[in-house]
C-alpha positions as CSV (number, residue, x, y, z in Angstrom):
1,M,34.0,9.6,4.9
2,T,35.3,13.1,4.0
3,Q,37.2,14.6,6.9
4,A,36.8,18.1,8.2
5,P,40.0,20.2,8.2
6,S,42.2,19.4,11.2
7,N,44.9,21.4,12.9
8,R,45.7,18.7,15.5
9,P,49.2,18.7,16.9
10,A,51.4,15.6,16.4
11,T,51.3,15.1,20.2
12,Q,48.1,15.7,22.0
13,T,46.1,14.8,25.1
14,L,43.0,12.6,25.1
15,A,40.7,11.9,28.0
16,A,38.0,9.3,28.6
17,I,35.4,9.5,31.4
18,D,33.1,6.6,32.4
19,L,30.0,7.7,34.3
20,G,29.2,4.3,35.8
21,S,26.2,3.4,38.1
22,N,28.6,2.9,41.0
23,S,31.8,4.8,40.2
24,F,33.0,7.6,37.9
25,H,36.4,7.0,36.3
26,M,38.6,9.3,34.3
27,V,41.8,8.4,32.4
28,V,44.0,10.9,30.6
29,A,46.7,10.0,28.1
30,R,49.1,11.6,25.7
31,V,49.3,10.3,22.1
32,V,53.0,9.8,21.3
33,D,53.8,8.3,17.9
34,G,50.3,6.9,17.6
35,Q,50.4,5.2,21.0
36,L,48.7,6.1,24.3
37,V,50.9,7.1,27.3
38,L,48.8,7.3,30.5
39,V,49.4,10.5,32.4
40,D,46.5,10.8,34.8
41,R,43.7,8.8,36.4
42,M,40.9,9.6,38.8
43,K,38.1,7.5,40.4
44,E,35.3,8.4,42.7
45,M,32.5,6.1,44.1
46,V,29.5,8.3,43.3
47,Q,26.9,5.5,43.6
48,L,24.6,7.2,41.1
49,G,22.6,4.0,40.7
50,A,21.8,4.0,44.4
51,G,20.0,7.4,43.8
52,L,17.4,5.9,41.5
53,D,14.0,5.9,43.2
54,S,11.0,3.5,42.5
55,A,9.9,5.8,39.7
56,R,13.4,5.6,38.1
57,R,14.2,9.2,38.8
58,L,17.6,10.3,40.0
59,A,17.3,11.7,43.5
60,A,18.7,15.2,44.3
61,D,21.4,14.0,46.7
62,A,22.7,11.5,44.0
63,Q,22.8,14.3,41.5
64,L,24.7,16.6,43.8
65,R,27.3,13.9,44.4
66,A,27.7,13.4,40.7
67,L,27.9,17.1,39.9
68,A,30.5,17.7,42.6
69,C,32.6,14.9,41.1
70,L,32.2,16.2,37.6
71,E,33.3,19.7,38.7
72,R,36.5,18.2,39.9
73,M,37.0,16.2,36.8
74,G,36.1,19.2,34.8
75,Q,39.2,21.0,36.1
76,R,41.3,18.5,34.2
77,V,39.4,18.2,30.9
78,R,37.5,21.4,30.5
79,A,40.2,23.1,28.4
80,L,40.7,20.1,26.1
81,P,39.1,20.3,22.6
82,Q,35.8,18.4,22.4
83,E,37.1,16.0,19.8
84,C,39.8,14.9,22.3
85,V,37.4,14.0,25.1
86,R,34.8,11.3,25.2
87,V,32.4,11.0,28.2
88,V,30.0,8.0,28.3
89,G,27.1,7.3,30.6
90,T,26.0,3.7,31.3
91,N,23.0,1.9,32.8
92,T,21.7,4.4,35.3
93,L,21.7,7.2,32.8
94,R,20.1,4.8,30.3
95,V,17.1,4.1,32.5
96,A,16.7,7.3,34.5
97,R,13.5,9.2,33.5
98,N,15.1,12.6,34.3
99,A,18.4,11.8,32.7
100,E,18.1,14.6,30.1
101,E,17.5,17.2,32.8
102,F,20.5,15.9,34.8
103,L,22.7,15.8,31.7
104,E,22.3,19.5,31.1
105,K,23.7,20.2,34.5
106,A,26.3,17.6,34.2
107,E,27.7,18.9,30.9
108,Q,27.8,22.4,32.4
109,A,29.8,21.1,35.5
110,L,32.2,19.0,33.3
111,G,32.5,21.5,30.4
112,Q,32.2,18.6,27.9
113,P,29.3,16.8,26.2
114,I,28.2,13.5,27.6
115,E,27.0,10.5,25.5
116,I,24.7,7.7,26.7
117,I,25.8,4.4,25.3
118,S,23.8,1.2,24.9
119,G,24.6,-1.9,26.9
120,I,25.9,-3.6,23.8
121,E,28.2,-0.7,23.0
122,E,29.3,-0.7,26.6
123,A,30.2,-4.4,26.3
124,R,32.2,-3.7,23.0
125,L,34.2,-0.9,24.7
126,I,34.9,-3.0,27.8
127,Y,36.3,-5.8,25.6
128,S,38.4,-3.3,23.7
129,G,39.9,-2.0,27.0
130,V,40.6,-5.5,28.3
131,A,42.0,-6.8,25.0
132,H,44.3,-3.8,24.5
133,G,45.5,-4.2,28.1
134,L,46.3,-7.9,27.6
135,G,47.8,-7.6,24.1
136,P,47.4,-9.7,21.0
137,K,47.1,-13.2,22.4
138,D,45.5,-16.1,20.4
139,E,43.3,-17.4,23.2
140,R,39.6,-16.9,23.2
141,R,38.5,-14.9,26.2
142,L,35.3,-14.5,28.2
143,V,35.2,-11.0,29.7
144,V,32.9,-10.3,32.6
145,D,32.3,-6.8,33.9
146,I,29.9,-6.4,36.8
147,G,28.9,-2.8,37.0
148,G,26.5,-1.0,39.4
149,G,23.4,-1.3,37.2
150,S,24.3,-3.8,34.5
151,T,26.6,-6.7,33.8
152,E,28.4,-7.1,30.5
153,L,29.5,-10.4,29.1
154,V,31.8,-10.7,26.0
155,I,33.5,-13.6,24.2
156,G,36.3,-12.4,21.9
157,Q,39.6,-13.2,20.3
158,H,42.5,-10.9,19.7
159,F,40.9,-7.4,19.6
160,E,37.5,-8.5,18.1
161,P,34.4,-9.4,20.1
162,L,32.6,-12.5,18.9
163,D,29.5,-12.2,21.0
164,L,28.3,-9.5,23.4
165,E,25.5,-9.3,26.0
166,S,24.4,-6.8,28.6
167,L,22.3,-8.0,31.5
168,Y,20.0,-5.9,33.8
169,I,21.8,-6.9,37.0
170,G,24.6,-5.2,38.9
171,C,26.2,-4.8,42.3
172,V,24.0,-1.7,43.2
173,T,20.7,-3.0,41.8
174,L,21.0,-6.5,43.4
175,T,22.2,-5.0,46.8
176,K,19.2,-2.6,46.8
177,R,16.8,-5.4,45.9
178,H,17.9,-8.1,48.3
179,F,19.9,-6.3,51.1
180,D,18.4,-2.9,51.2
181,D,18.0,-3.0,55.0
182,G,21.6,-4.0,55.4
183,K,20.8,-7.5,56.6
184,I,22.4,-10.6,55.1
185,T,21.3,-14.2,55.5
186,P,22.1,-17.4,53.5
187,K,18.6,-17.5,52.2
188,R,18.7,-13.8,51.1
189,F,22.1,-14.4,49.4
190,R,20.7,-17.4,47.5
191,R,17.7,-15.4,46.4
192,A,20.1,-12.8,45.0
193,E,22.0,-15.4,43.2
194,V,18.8,-16.9,41.7
195,T,17.8,-13.4,40.5
196,A,21.1,-13.2,38.6
197,L,20.7,-16.8,37.3
198,Q,17.3,-15.9,35.9
199,E,19.0,-13.1,33.8
200,L,21.8,-15.4,32.8
201,E,19.4,-18.1,31.7
202,R,18.9,-16.5,28.3
203,V,22.6,-16.4,27.4
204,E,24.2,-19.4,29.1
205,K,23.7,-21.9,26.3
206,R,24.8,-19.5,23.6
207,F,28.0,-18.6,25.5
208,R,28.8,-22.2,26.5
209,R,28.4,-23.3,22.9
210,L,30.8,-20.6,21.6
211,G,33.3,-21.4,24.4
212,W,36.5,-19.7,25.7
213,Q,39.9,-20.6,27.0
214,V,40.3,-17.9,29.6
215,A,37.8,-16.0,31.8
216,I,38.7,-12.5,32.8
217,G,36.9,-10.2,35.2
218,A,37.0,-6.4,34.8
219,S,36.1,-3.4,36.9
220,G,35.5,-2.9,40.6
221,T,33.6,-6.0,41.7
222,A,36.0,-8.5,40.1
223,R,39.1,-6.6,41.3
224,T,37.8,-6.3,44.8
225,V,36.9,-10.0,45.0
226,A,40.3,-11.0,43.7
227,R,42.0,-8.8,46.3
228,V,39.8,-10.0,49.2
229,V,40.3,-13.7,48.4
230,R,44.0,-13.2,48.0
231,E,44.4,-11.3,51.3
232,A,42.1,-13.7,53.1
233,G,44.3,-16.6,52.0
234,F,41.4,-18.2,50.0
235,S,43.3,-18.2,46.6
236,Q,46.7,-17.2,45.3
237,R,45.7,-17.4,41.6
238,G,42.9,-15.0,40.9
239,I,39.3,-15.9,41.7
240,T,38.6,-19.7,41.9
241,R,35.3,-21.5,42.4
242,A,36.5,-22.7,45.8
243,S,37.6,-19.2,47.0
244,L,34.3,-17.8,45.9
245,K,32.5,-20.4,47.9
246,K,34.5,-19.4,51.0
247,L,33.8,-15.7,50.4
248,R,30.0,-16.3,50.1
249,A,30.1,-18.1,53.5
250,E,32.0,-15.2,55.1
251,I,29.5,-12.7,53.8
252,A,26.5,-14.7,54.9
253,D,28.1,-15.3,58.4
254,A,28.6,-11.5,58.9
255,G,24.8,-11.1,59.1
256,A,24.9,-7.4,58.0
257,I,26.7,-5.2,55.6
258,D,28.0,-2.9,58.3
259,R,29.7,-6.0,59.9
260,L,31.6,-7.0,56.8
261,K,35.2,-7.0,57.9
262,L,37.1,-8.6,55.1
263,P,40.7,-7.9,54.3
264,G,41.1,-5.7,51.2
265,L,37.4,-4.5,51.3
266,S,36.9,-0.7,51.7
267,Q,34.0,0.7,53.5
268,S,32.6,2.4,50.4
269,R,32.8,-0.9,48.4
270,A,31.3,-2.9,51.2
271,A,27.9,-1.1,50.7
272,V,27.4,-2.9,47.4
273,F,29.7,-5.9,47.8
274,P,27.0,-8.5,48.6
275,G,25.1,-7.8,45.4
276,G,28.3,-7.9,43.3
277,V,29.5,-11.2,44.8
278,A,26.0,-12.7,44.2
279,V,26.2,-11.7,40.5
280,L,29.7,-13.1,40.2
281,S,28.8,-16.3,42.0
282,A,25.8,-16.8,39.7
283,I,28.1,-16.3,36.6
284,F,30.5,-18.9,37.8
285,E,27.5,-21.3,38.4
286,S,25.7,-20.5,35.1
287,L,28.7,-20.6,32.8
288,E,30.6,-23.3,34.7
289,I,33.7,-21.2,35.4
290,D,36.5,-22.7,37.5
291,E,38.9,-19.8,37.6
292,M,38.9,-16.2,36.6
293,A,41.8,-13.8,36.1
294,V,41.4,-10.0,36.6
295,S,42.1,-7.1,34.3
296,D,43.3,-3.7,35.3
297,S,41.6,-2.3,32.1
298,A,37.9,-1.8,31.5
299,L,35.4,0.6,29.9
300,R,37.4,3.8,30.3
301,E,40.4,2.3,28.6
302,G,38.2,1.0,25.8
303,V,36.7,4.5,25.3
304,L,40.2,5.9,25.2
305,N,41.3,3.4,22.5
306,D,38.2,4.2,20.5
307,L,39.0,7.9,20.8
308,L,42.5,7.2,19.6
309,G,41.0,5.5,16.6
310,R,39.0,8.6,15.7
311,V,42.0,10.8,16.0
312,L,44.0,8.5,13.7
313,H,41.1,8.4,11.2
314,K,40.2,4.7,12.1
315,D,36.7,5.5,13.3
316,V,34.6,2.5,14.3
317,R,31.5,4.4,13.3
318,S,32.6,4.6,9.6
319,A,33.0,0.8,9.6
320,T,29.5,0.5,11.1
321,V,28.0,2.8,8.4
322,D,29.7,0.7,5.7
323,A,28.3,-2.5,7.2
324,L,24.8,-1.1,7.3
325,M,25.1,0.0,3.7
326,E,26.1,-3.6,2.7
327,R,23.4,-5.2,4.9
328,Y,20.6,-3.0,3.4
329,H,22.0,-3.1,-0.2
330,V,22.4,0.7,-0.5
331,D,23.2,2.1,-3.9
332,K,26.7,3.3,-3.1
333,E,27.2,5.5,-6.1
334,Q,24.0,7.4,-5.3
335,A,25.0,7.7,-1.7
336,Q,28.4,9.1,-2.7
337,R,26.8,11.6,-5.0
338,V,24.5,12.9,-2.3
339,E,27.3,12.9,0.3
340,A,29.6,14.9,-2.0
341,T,27.0,17.5,-2.7
342,L,26.0,17.8,1.0
343,L,29.7,18.3,2.0
344,H,30.1,20.9,-0.7
345,L,27.2,22.9,0.6
346,L,27.9,22.6,4.4
347,P,30.9,24.9,4.6
348,Q,29.1,27.6,2.7
349,V,26.5,28.1,5.5
350,A,28.3,26.8,8.6
351,D,29.3,30.2,9.9
352,V,26.0,32.0,9.3
353,W,24.0,29.1,10.8
354,R,26.6,28.6,13.6
355,L,27.0,25.0,12.8
356,P,29.9,23.1,14.4
357,L,31.5,22.1,11.2
358,Q,33.3,18.9,12.1
359,R,30.2,17.5,13.9
360,S,27.9,18.6,11.0
361,V,30.2,17.0,8.5
362,E,30.2,13.7,10.4
363,L,26.4,13.6,10.8
364,G,25.7,14.8,7.3
365,S,28.1,12.3,5.8
366,W,26.6,9.3,7.7
367,A,23.0,10.4,6.9
368,A,23.8,10.9,3.2
369,R,25.3,7.4,3.0
370,L,22.4,5.8,4.9
371,H,19.4,7.8,3.7
372,E,18.1,5.0,1.5
373,I,18.5,2.0,3.8
374,G,14.7,1.9,4.3
375,L,14.3,1.0,0.6
376,D,15.5,-2.5,1.4
377,I,12.3,-2.9,3.6
378,A,9.7,-1.1,1.5
379,H,9.6,1.8,-1.0
380,S,6.5,3.3,0.6
381,H,7.6,5.5,3.5
382,Y,11.1,4.3,3.2
383,H,12.5,7.3,5.1
384,K,10.5,6.2,8.1
385,H,11.7,2.6,7.9
386,G,15.3,3.8,7.6
387,A,14.8,6.1,10.7
388,Y,13.4,3.1,12.7
389,V,16.4,0.9,11.8
390,L,18.9,3.6,12.8
391,E,17.3,4.4,16.1
392,N,16.9,0.7,17.2
393,S,19.9,-1.1,15.8
394,D,23.1,-2.0,17.6
395,M,25.6,0.4,16.0
396,P,29.2,0.0,17.3
397,G,30.9,3.3,18.0
398,F,27.6,5.3,18.2
399,S,26.1,6.8,21.3
400,R,22.3,6.8,21.7
401,Q,22.2,10.6,21.0
402,E,24.1,10.1,17.7
403,Q,21.8,7.3,16.7
404,R,18.8,9.5,17.5
405,M,20.2,12.5,15.5
406,L,21.0,10.2,12.6
407,A,17.5,8.7,12.6
408,V,16.0,12.2,12.7
409,L,18.0,13.2,9.7
410,V,17.0,10.2,7.7
411,R,13.4,10.5,8.7
412,A,13.4,14.2,7.6
413,H,15.2,13.9,4.3
414,R,12.1,13.8,2.1
415,R,8.4,14.6,1.9
416,K,6.9,16.5,4.9
417,F,9.4,18.6,6.8
418,P,8.4,17.6,10.4
419,G,8.9,20.6,12.6
420,S,7.8,18.8,15.7
421,L,10.6,16.2,15.2
422,W,13.4,18.6,16.2
423,K,11.7,19.1,19.6
424,T,12.4,15.5,20.4
425,L,16.1,16.3,20.4
426,P,18.1,17.9,23.3
427,A,18.5,21.7,22.7
428,S,22.2,21.2,22.0
429,A,21.4,18.9,19.1
430,R,18.6,20.9,17.4
431,R,20.9,22.5,14.8
432,V,20.7,19.2,13.0
433,E,17.6,20.8,11.5
434,Q,19.8,22.9,9.2
435,V,21.8,19.8,8.2
436,A,18.5,18.2,7.3
437,V,17.7,21.1,4.9
438,L,21.0,20.6,3.1
439,L,20.5,16.8,3.0
440,R,17.0,17.3,1.5
441,L,18.5,19.6,-1.2
442,A,21.3,17.2,-2.0
443,V,18.9,14.2,-2.4
444,L,16.6,16.3,-4.5
445,L,19.3,17.5,-6.9
446,H,20.3,13.8,-7.5
447,R,16.8,12.5,-8.0
448,S,17.8,11.4,-11.6
449,R,20.8,9.5,-10.0
450,T,23.3,11.4,-12.0
451,G,25.8,14.2,-11.3
452,V,24.8,17.9,-11.1
453,P,26.7,21.1,-11.7
454,E,28.3,23.0,-8.9
455,V,25.6,24.6,-6.9
456,S,26.1,27.4,-4.4
457,V,24.0,28.4,-1.4
458,V,23.6,31.5,0.8
459,G,22.1,31.0,4.2
460,A,20.2,33.3,6.6
461,R,18.7,32.5,10.0
462,R,15.7,30.6,8.7
463,S,16.3,30.6,4.9
464,L,18.5,29.2,2.2
465,E,19.1,30.8,-1.2
466,V,20.1,28.3,-4.0
467,R,22.1,29.4,-7.0
468,F,22.7,27.5,-10.2
469,P,24.9,28.1,-13.2
470,P,23.2,30.3,-15.8
471,G,20.6,28.4,-17.9
472,W,21.0,25.1,-16.1
473,L,17.7,25.3,-14.2
474,E,15.7,26.3,-17.3
475,A,17.1,23.2,-19.0
476,H,15.9,20.9,-16.2
477,P,12.2,21.4,-15.7
478,L,11.8,18.3,-13.4
479,T,14.3,19.9,-11.0
480,Q,12.4,23.1,-11.2
481,A,9.2,21.4,-10.2
482,D,11.0,19.4,-7.4
483,L,12.5,22.7,-6.0
484,Q,9.1,24.4,-6.0
485,E,7.5,21.5,-4.1
486,E,10.4,21.4,-1.7
487,A,10.0,25.2,-1.0
488,A,6.4,24.4,0.0
489,F,7.4,21.6,2.3
490,L,10.0,23.8,4.0
491,Q,7.7,26.7,4.3
492,A,5.3,24.5,6.3
493,G,8.2,23.9,8.6
494,D,8.8,27.7,9.0
495,F,11.9,27.6,6.7
496,E,12.2,29.5,3.4
497,L,13.9,28.1,0.3
498,E,14.7,31.0,-2.1
499,L,15.0,29.9,-5.7
500,P,16.4,31.9,-8.7
501,A,13.9,33.5,-11.0
502,L,13.8,31.7,-14.3
503,G,15.7,33.4,-17.1
504,A,17.9,35.3,-14.5
């Protein structure tokens, strides 16, 4: 992909923030000789997931806790360039019905944009964080991360995941479902485990078949369990099946969450500990794990490593786009022609249209390379097929917002210019409409699947003037007709395409 101009210093600061369902985490690092050197870390147990009501709406008090935390984190990262910060939201923000409303306030509090990532993308980033923390070992690993609202399972080797899964169970959700009144009994605990086992049922055969040599737990639940069983004298080598059995008995014997007095267990973690232990116990049972080590690295470190890749021009998203082009048998030469023309036009109008150039270059480049993937499904309405694929596929490196914007661009690249489509995007993303106009023009100019002369454009608020070399348009009547039809399409979408008078 063509890169936007960069004035990045040789040494710079990167920050990753993980807005989990239970805790918010921030890590800040300096890039020195292409390596990350950690300089700051911050964690707060916000318990955002506990603020979801029965209608899946974030309650006001949960939002206030989150916004207060983001204000504090914002003091550290607000001044950093956007390309040096990545903020990801996980399960609670995936499912909350009022997530978009909350995100507007959250981005203002933090001073940085926030991405919502899928469960599979979360699993990929978790594995990246754990694998980079452990280093390049040959062993095949099972990585387990029990979050507040979801649990991610990954089998991988070296730095590459081999299989990934995200389950709809977590320490917050299971505690709310089975211990909401604070009472704990052996029967309730077993019911919680069975709930987790039901979720695990669909993955256990697949994961057992693939196999692993080492099981590793990441994030708060696993680290807390490891600390508690060690300080209680149940185990001296991580989490074992026997130590977990003793811990389950201790939790059930306590009778209530507020009576949990376990060594190494903080009061804030105790509120969601029974649900987390039930999930972990079910994983040990379902996947027949005997022993689990614990990693200090998790999602935020994975996000940081992904961000480093982008800074060093080793962007996972580019590899994802290449893989999709291969899978859907895209005509690469045509994609490159459209991409080159689009990237030639973008800088000419970026200032007057107030487009963020680097972001527009990224989105435009991806859309140009993928605009024909729907042809592999059916020629009729192929732009709609392509948009569906992009919005609903697992796309490593991409956030949900990015997938949505990319899908909208591909959907809008031909035929009717759907004005209502832009309203489905957050206000901050609606300038993608202008990128769509340029994509449409680039596709149109290459309809014959050959090169075109250098075209220039002049933009105004809701218009685009196109200029050709003298005599070229007169010599290409099909392009003339296509441009006139395109002008009508855009006019219906309240956008004016200004064409040169013939013979001028």
